[in-house]
N, C-alpha and C positions, 0 to 999 in steps of 0.2 A: 191088857196091859203087861203083864210078867213075860208074856212072849216077843212083844215087842221089844222090851226091854232087854230079854235076853239076848234076842235077834240082834238087837244094836249092838249089847253089850262082845257079840260071837265077832260080830263083823266088825267092830273097832278094833278086838284081838288078835281079829285072823288076819286083815289086811297090811298090819304092816308087815307083818310077816312074810305075808307072800309076796307085797312087793317089795322088801327088804331081798326075799331068794331071787326074784326078779334081778335085783340091781347086782348081786353075787353072782347071776349067771351072767351078767350083761357086761361086768366086771372081768371076770373071765374068760369071755369072749373077747374084750378088746386087749388083756393082756397077750392070747396067743395072738392075733391080729400084729400087736406092736412086737412081738417075738419075732413074727415071720418076716414084718416090715424090715428088722434090726436084723435078720441072718440074709436079707434080700441086698441091703443097701451095704454089708459086709461082700458078697460077693461080687456086688457091682465094682465097690473100691477096688477090691482084687484085680479084675478084668479090667478096669481103667488103666491101673498101675503096670500090669502087666502089657498092655497096650501101649502105653507112652514108654516105657522102657523098650519094648522094640522097635518103636518108630527111629527111637535116639538111636539102637545096632543097625535100622537099615539103615539111617543117615551115613551113619560111621561107616557102614560097609560101600556106601554109594560113594564115599568121601574116599575112602582109600582106594575102590577102584580107579576112580578122575585121576587120583593123583600118581597112580602107577601108571595109564593110559597117556599122562601129558610127560609126565617123567621121560618115559619110553620114545617120546618121537625127538629128544635132546640127542639120543645112540642110532647112528646108522648100522643100520643090516648089513651084514656083514658081507653077504649075497651081492650087495652094491661098494662094496668099497673097494673091488679090483675095477668095477668100472672106469673106462680109462676120462669119459665126462666127468666124474666125479672128483677124479685124479684131478683135471684142469682148473676145476672148481675151485679144490683144495687151494689150489696154487696160486690162481687170481686173486682169490680171497686173501691168503698169507700177505700176494703183491700189495694189494689193495690196503691192507691195516697199515703194512710197511711206510709205505708213498702217503698216506694220511698224517701218520705219525711225525716223517720226516717235512712234511710241510707245517704241524703243527710248531713244530720244534724253531722251523727257521721263523714263520712269523711271530714265535714267543719272542727270539732273538731280536729280532727288529723291533719291537716291541720296547727290549732293554735298551737297545741301543740309541733309539730316538727319544728316552724318557730325558724330561727337563733337570733331573738330579746329573745324567752323565753330560751335560754340556756347559 
């Protein structure tokens, strides 16, 4: 009976210590896993931030390229400026602009002369 009592006391006294030791071990492992998770999350955030910044730079560079290309379409290549056909087209354009402006001025004058306030 003494042995049984001693054995039960030993088990009751040592068992919480063993379970507490397991709990500390498990908690230590969980803390280590949480630290690894924190580091991984920080690295992923850094990669994502860098990626978003890179996308912004690429988009801006692409926009600048398009802007330069479409802006260059308004200028005439100097090798073409001496072409007689281009000179003729420029002259025709100038003539047509002047003619249209004269017609617009004429029609405006006609509208002003026929308005009821002038009669």
